[in-house]
Every structure is written in structure tokens, then in C-alpha cells.
N, C-alpha and C positions, 0 to 999 in steps of 0.2 A: 864667880861660882855659877855653875849650871844647876838650875832647879827644875825638877820634872814638870812643874806647872808651866814653866816658860816654854818647854818643848811642846806640851799639850796645847798651849795657846797658839804656837806657830803652826803645828801640824795636827790639828784636832781630828782629822780624818784617819790618822794612824794610832789614835789612843782610844781603844775600844773597851767598853764595860759590858759584861754579860749580866743580864738581870733575870731573876726568877721571882715572879709575883712582886716586881718592883724593888727587889732587894739585890744589891750587887753580889755576885757569887764568883766572878772571875774577871780578869782584865788582861789586856794585851797592848803593848806599846812598841812602836817602831819608828825609825827615822829613815827618810829617803836619801840615798846617795847615788853617785855615779860609779858603777862598778859592773864588770871590769872595764878598765880604760888603759890606755898606753901608760899613764902615770901610776895606775893602780892595777897591776896584773894579778895581785894576790890580796887576800883579805888581810887586814892589819893584825900585827902581832899582839897588840894591846887591847884586844876584844872590843867591847862596846864603848870603852873610853875613846878609842881611836875612831870608832864609827861616829861618835858625836862630833869629833873634830872634822871628819869628812863631811858630815851633814852641814856643819857651820860653814866650811869652805865652799861647799856647793851652793849654799844659800847666798853667799856673798859674791859668787862668781856667776858666770852664765853656763856652767857645766850642767848638762842634762842629767837628771836623776832617773834611774831605771831599775833600781834595786832597793828593797826595804831591808834594813837590818833590825831585827827585833832586839829591844832592850830588856823586855821582860814579858813573861806569861806567868801570871800568878792566879792561883785558885785559893779562895777563902779556906782557912784551916779546917773548918768543920765540913767542908764539901769536897775534900780531896778524895781521889780514887773513884770518882763517878763519871769520868770522861769529859769533865768540863775543860781541861787543858786542851784536849783535842778540838772541842768546839771553839775555843778561843783562837787556836791556830787556824782553824778553817775560816773563821770570820776574818782574821788578819789576811789570810791568803786571798779570800774573796775581795777584800778591800784593795789589796795590791793590784789585782786584776782589773777591778773597776776604775782604778786611777791610772791605769796605763803602765804600771810597773811590770817588768819582765821577770824579776826574780825576787824571792824572799829568802833571806839568810837568817837562821835561828841558832845562835850559839846555845849549846846544851851543857849543863852542869849536872853531874850525877846526883840523883836523889839521895838525901841523907848526908851529903858532904858536910853540912854545917855541924853534924854531930861528931865528926872526926876531922877537925880542921888541920891536924898535923899530917894526915895521910896525903901523899902526893897525888895530884889529879891523875897522873898517868897510871897509877895502880888501881884507881877506881873506875877506869874505863878502858876502852881499847887503846893500845899504844898508838900515839900519833903517827908514827912511821907506817903503821898498817892501814891508815885511813886514807881515802882519797875523795875528791869531790868533783862534781861536774856542774858548772853553771853554763847553761847553753851547751856548746860543744867543747868548752875548755875544761881541762882536768887540772887539779892542783891539790896539795895537801893542806890541812887546816893549819892556821898559825900556831906557834909553839904554846901560847898561853891559853888557847881555846881547847877545851877538852875534846869536844866534837861539835858538830853542827849539822843541821838539816838545811837543805836548800830546796826551793820550789821554783820551777820555771814554767811559764804558761804553756810551753809546747811539750816539755818532757816530763812534767809532774815532779813528785818528791824524790830526793836523793838523800841518803844519810852518809855522813863521813865523820 
């Protein structure tokens, strides 16, 4: 079983906590993976579950990691709507750049999905077929199980798909 604390122990530089007056108000967590590669031309269909497998594979091999895949960006319930998620993403983007990562991929789930779990993801966001992504110069569609995602590249900035 993978426990978030184990991931934070292995990659503490990618597990960030935003504080206001010493109180945690938001957090962001990501894992490094090698992507895109010849073996991984597309993002995985199984969202961040597959990203964890990629991170473990890369840790056990000599594959270079060049991309962070976010596992979560969470804002404290009483602090939502004040721009803290943006600050958490910016902090994660900054850390990616500081550690030599070329890309940051952030899977996105529509706000409020938990209040209507029977509603298919495709009806709560853009149709997957209409989205596209660019990581560096490569374009591709998001995986089936990902609603949408944002990517950041050190040279081209943010893209949404």
C-alpha cells in the first residue's frame, strides 16, 4: 500500500504546504516522472494512480525524470475562493523549475464533482475529444479517465487541455 507520508519522505521537495501566520492553509503534492519518452508518448489512462507507478519505476531505474505530475492541490475548506490554489500551483511550478523539471502536469477535476458523483465527468467539463495538450512541442489528447489537465513548460508557459 502506498501511503502519502512515504511519498513525502522520498520526495519532500515536491510536497509543499502554504502557511499564513504559521497555520497551514493549502498544500500541493507531486511526483517526478520521465515524460514524454519513447515508452511513454502519452499520459497514462489511469490518472495519478499510474503516475505513482511511473514514479516508482523511475526511482528503481536510471530513467531521467523531467516532469512533475501533481497528485493534489488542496485548500483548507474555510479558505477556499481566495486564490490560494493558484498560489499553491505557482509554488509547485517554481519548485519544478528550481529542481530542473521541464514540465508540470496537473490533472483537473471539476469543482463540486463530489456533490454529484453519478454525473459522468465528461458532462461536467469539456468533452475529452475537444481538448488537446502541448508538452514542449508535442501535442496529444488527455487520457480517457482524466477530465482535463493543465501543463506547464519552462519555455512555453501554461497550457490547458
